[in-house]
TILUM-642016 format. One line per 3 residues: number of its first residue (from 1); their letters; for each residue x negated, y negated, z negated of N, C-alpha, C. Coordinates in nm, 4 decimals, m for minus. Atoms other than C-alpha are relative to their C-alpha. Layout:
% TILUM-642016
NUM) A) X/Y/Z/X/Y/Z/X/Y/Z ~ ...
//
This chain:
% TILUM-642016
1) MFQ) m0.0557/m0.0625/m0.1290/m13.8098/m11.1458/m9.2219/0.0828/0.1043/m0.0592 ~ m0.1057/m0.1320/0.0149/m13.5394/m10.8808/m9.1729/m0.0182/0.1360/m0.0291 ~ 0.0359/m0.0955/0.0458/m13.5692/m10.5689/m9.3679/0.1227/0.1049/0.0327
4) STE) m0.1273/m0.0907/m0.0185/m13.3346/m10.2630/m9.2800/0.0159/0.0492/m0.1318 ~ m0.0439/m0.0586/0.1541/m13.3554/m10.1294/m9.6420/0.1016/m0.1207/m0.0800 ~ m0.0918/0.1248/0.0666/m13.1967/m10.4822/m9.7592/0.1405/0.0118/0.1014
7) TAE) m0.0591/m0.0408/m0.0962/m12.9811/m10.4256/m9.4306/0.1301/0.0884/m0.0682 ~ m0.0742/m0.1289/0.0327/m12.8502/m10.0953/m9.5430/0.0640/m0.0168/m0.1334 ~ m0.0602/m0.0017/0.1773/m12.7824/m10.1792/m9.9379/0.1133/m0.1334/0.0519
10) SLR) m0.1050/0.1077/m0.0056/m12.6039/m10.5190/m9.8223/0.1196/0.0981/0.0555 ~ m0.1437/m0.0714/m0.0717/m12.3601/m10.2723/m9.5661/0.0620/0.0667/m0.0982 ~ m0.0302/m0.0878/0.1334/m12.3322/m10.0269/m9.8520/0.0765/m0.0671/m0.0957
13) DEL) m0.0385/0.0744/0.0959/m12.2311/m10.2794/m10.0802/0.1303/m0.0837/0.0486 ~ m0.0928/0.0460/m0.0985/m11.9874/m10.4560/m9.8360/0.1388/0.1188/0.0181 ~ m0.0847/m0.1386/m0.0631/m11.8242/m10.0944/m9.7828/0.0805/0.0216/m0.1318
16) VRV) m0.0548/m0.0202/0.1259/m11.7745/m10.0391/m10.1424/0.0952/m0.0884/m0.0276 ~ m0.1122/0.1309/0.0314/m11.6051/m10.3837/m10.1861/0.1117/0.0036/0.0694 ~ m0.1203/m0.0131/m0.0704/m11.3966/m10.3377/m9.8999/0.1190/0.1344/m0.0511
19) QQV) m0.0888/m0.0771/0.0301/m11.2738/m10.0037/m10.0088/0.0951/0.0071/m0.1143 ~ m0.0717/0.0095/0.1782/m11.1739/m10.1178/m10.3831/0.1171/m0.0857/0.0405 ~ m0.0926/0.0513/0.0037/m10.9631/m10.3791/m10.2023/0.1453/0.0464/m0.0268
22) PTA) m0.1285/m0.0755/0.0277/m10.6570/m10.1606/m10.1556/0.0772/0.0325/m0.1513 ~ m0.0405/m0.0378/0.1496/m10.6429/m10.0250/m10.5042/0.0263/m0.1573/m0.0737 ~ m0.0337/0.1292/0.0581/m10.7050/m10.4012/m10.6508/0.1542/m0.0547/0.0447
25) FFI) m0.1353/0.0575/m0.0331/m10.4160/m10.5051/m10.4432/0.1195/0.0618/m0.0372 ~ m0.1456/m0.0659/0.0507/m10.1654/m10.2225/m10.5366/0.0203/m0.0124/m0.1667 ~ m0.0262/0.0406/0.1433/m10.2396/m10.2854/m10.9250/0.0553/m0.1159/0.0055
28) TWR) m0.0693/0.1711/m0.0018/m10.1786/m10.6675/m10.8707/0.1454/0.0394/0.0544 ~ m0.1172/m0.0070/m0.0421/m9.8561/m10.5710/m10.6696/0.0725/0.0623/m0.0659 ~ m0.0798/m0.0715/0.0862/m9.7301/m10.3350/m10.9410/0.0201/m0.1040/m0.1138
31) QGV) m0.0101/0.0807/0.1518/m9.7923/m10.6185/m11.2121/0.1062/m0.1045/0.0516 ~ m0.0846/0.0733/m0.0830/m9.5830/m10.8164/m10.9574/0.1375/0.0530/m0.0044 ~ m0.1120/m0.0708/0.0182/m9.3100/m10.5822/m10.9291/0.0837/0.0085/m0.1155
34) KLA) m0.0335/0.0369/0.1048/m9.2765/m10.5697/m11.2790/0.0279/m0.1028/m0.0538 ~ m0.0289/0.1363/0.0539/m9.2414/m10.9126/m11.3503/0.1088/m0.0331/0.0692 ~ m0.0990/0.0373/m0.0610/m8.9855/m10.9454/m11.0771/0.1158/0.0881/m0.0417
37) GVY) m0.0980/m0.1044/0.0422/m8.7884/m10.6326/m11.2015/m0.0091/0.1289/0.1098 ~ 0.0205/m0.1267/m0.0828/m8.8268/m10.2650/m11.0614/0.0894/0.0352/0.0688 ~ m0.1474/m0.0283/m0.0605/m8.4667/m10.2817/m10.9640/0.0033/m0.0407/0.1441
40) YFG) 0.0022/0.0609/m0.1548/m8.5519/m10.4719/m10.6338/m0.1204/0.0396/0.0554 ~ 0.0988/m0.0672/m0.0719/m8.8585/m10.2502/m10.5395/0.0214/0.1331/m0.0132 ~ 0.0053/m0.1190/m0.0021/m8.8879/m9.8817/m10.4252/0.1472/0.0717/m0.0140
43) DGT) m0.1578/m0.0435/0.0327/m8.5728/m9.6784/m10.5493/0.0535/m0.0735/m0.1178 ~ m0.0694/0.0842/0.0920/m8.5206/m9.9196/m10.8160/0.0102/0.0532/m0.1411 ~ 0.0444/m0.0769/0.1191/m8.6137/m9.6988/m11.0946/m0.1190/m0.0164/m0.0926
46) AEG) 0.1286/0.0117/0.0858/m8.8312/m9.7163/m11.3865/m0.0715/0.1125/0.0427 ~ 0.0740/m0.1084/m0.0421/m8.9288/m9.3413/m11.3171/m0.0713/m0.0211/0.1264 ~ 0.0759/0.0319/m0.1211/m9.0065/m9.4590/m10.9519/m0.1110/m0.0586/m0.0084
49) YDH) 0.1059/0.1005/0.0375/m9.2099/m9.7506/m11.0714/m0.1156/0.0956/m0.0443 ~ 0.0916/m0.0705/0.0946/m9.3976/m9.5026/m11.3141/m0.0719/0.0922/0.0955 ~ 0.0565/m0.1210/m0.0799/m9.4736/m9.2339/m11.0357/m0.0404/m0.0609/0.1483
52) ADG) 0.0589/0.0605/m0.1128/m9.5623/m9.4946/m10.7716/m0.1316/0.0461/0.0346 ~ 0.1241/m0.0383/m0.0248/m9.8831/m9.3795/m10.5672/m0.0070/m0.1254/0.0841 ~ 0.0380/0.1038/m0.1011/m9.9044/m9.6646/m10.3154/0.1168/m0.1028/0.0646
55) LDD) m0.1326/0.1027/m0.0628/m9.7106/m9.9612/m10.1389/0.1375/0.0087/0.0669 ~ m0.1111/m0.0702/m0.0339/m9.4747/m9.7599/m9.9629/0.0901/0.0365/m0.1398 ~ m0.0686/m0.0520/0.1596/m9.3492/m9.6410/m10.3379/0.0910/m0.1164/m0.0509
58) LAP) m0.0347/0.1300/0.0393/m9.2975/m10.0079/m10.4121/0.0533/m0.1086/0.0921 ~ m0.0116/0.0969/m0.1011/m9.1748/m10.1732/m10.0945/0.1147/m0.0755/m0.0632 ~ m0.0863/0.0801/0.0633/m8.9415/m10.4323/m10.1624/0.1572/0.0475/0.0751
61) NLG) m0.1334/m0.0287/m0.0453/m8.5358/m10.3306/m10.1186/0.0615/m0.1315/0.0120 ~ m0.0247/0.0851/m0.0325/m8.4246/m10.5777/m9.9243/0.1387/m0.0341/0.0048 ~ m0.1514/0.0145/0.0203/m8.0596/m10.5111/m9.9568/0.0297/m0.0604/m0.1361
64) RIV) m0.0279/0.0834/0.1277/m8.0705/m10.5619/m10.3306/m0.0432/m0.1061/m0.0251 ~ 0.0563/0.1471/0.0147/m8.2736/m10.8704/m10.3154/0.1100/m0.0974/0.0778 ~ m0.1169/0.0764/m0.0489/m8.0210/m11.0345/m10.0860/0.1062/0.0035/m0.0842
67) NAL) m0.1617/0.0174/0.0728/m7.7331/m10.9270/m10.3084/m0.0141/m0.0708/m0.0792 ~ 0.0185/0.0892/0.1220/m7.8746/m11.0659/m10.6012/m0.0312/m0.1304/0.0242 ~ 0.0621/0.1388/m0.0190/m7.9929/m11.3975/m10.4312/0.1611/m0.0639/0.0545
70) GVP) m0.1425/0.0334/m0.0597/m7.6123/m11.4189/m10.2442/m0.0767/m0.0715/0.1487 ~ 0.0651/0.0627/m0.1372/m7.7139/m11.6125/m9.9073/m0.1231/m0.0837/m0.0553 ~ 0.1177/0.0708/0.0189/m8.0681/m11.6923/m9.9302/m0.0455/m0.1451/0.1008
73) SSG) 0.0688/0.1109/m0.0823/m8.1897/m12.0302/m9.8065/m0.1161/0.0339/0.0784 ~ 0.1059/m0.0218/m0.1296/m8.4453/m12.0726/m9.4959/m0.1583/0.0550/m0.1114 ~ 0.1270/0.0006/0.0763/m8.7419/m12.0781/m9.7767/m0.0126/0.1284/m0.0617
76) ERT) m0.0102/m0.1100/0.0551/m8.6102/m11.7715/m9.9231/0.0202/0.1008/0.0926 ~ 0.0069/m0.0977/m0.0980/m8.5528/m11.6085/m9.6356/m0.1828/0.0008/0.0523 ~ 0.1427/0.0028/m0.0338/m8.9178/m11.6815/m9.5357/m0.1007/0.0526/m0.1048
79) FIA) 0.0359/m0.0520/0.1092/m9.0301/m11.5637/m9.8486/0.0302/0.1785/0.0180 ~ m0.0456/m0.1257/m0.0155/m8.8361/m11.2488/m9.8579/m0.0417/0.1098/0.1432 ~ 0.0772/m0.0565/m0.1126/m8.9955/m11.1840/m9.4819/m0.1377/0.0324/m0.0251
82) AL) 0.1092/m0.0199/0.0076/m9.3056/m11.2135/m9.6006/m0.0779/0.0935/m0.0722 ~ 0.0232/m0.0877/0.0762/m9.2992/m10.9401/m9.8355/m0.0204/0.1461/0.0502
//
């Protein structure tokens, strides 16, 4: 039988999990930025990387990326667009 206590606990657990997703994603994004090179993200500085509080602070700098790649292939353009 369907019990409201179980439903409330299940919903609460799911809400906690969903609220943790942005933080987990940002932590992973920071690791990727460090691997790719902080120069290509945010303001391009180590200080900017260290003080980044959210994804907007570490957004891809498309100008720097395109300059580094030269004329990107269609696959590279698709990848950059996905960022």
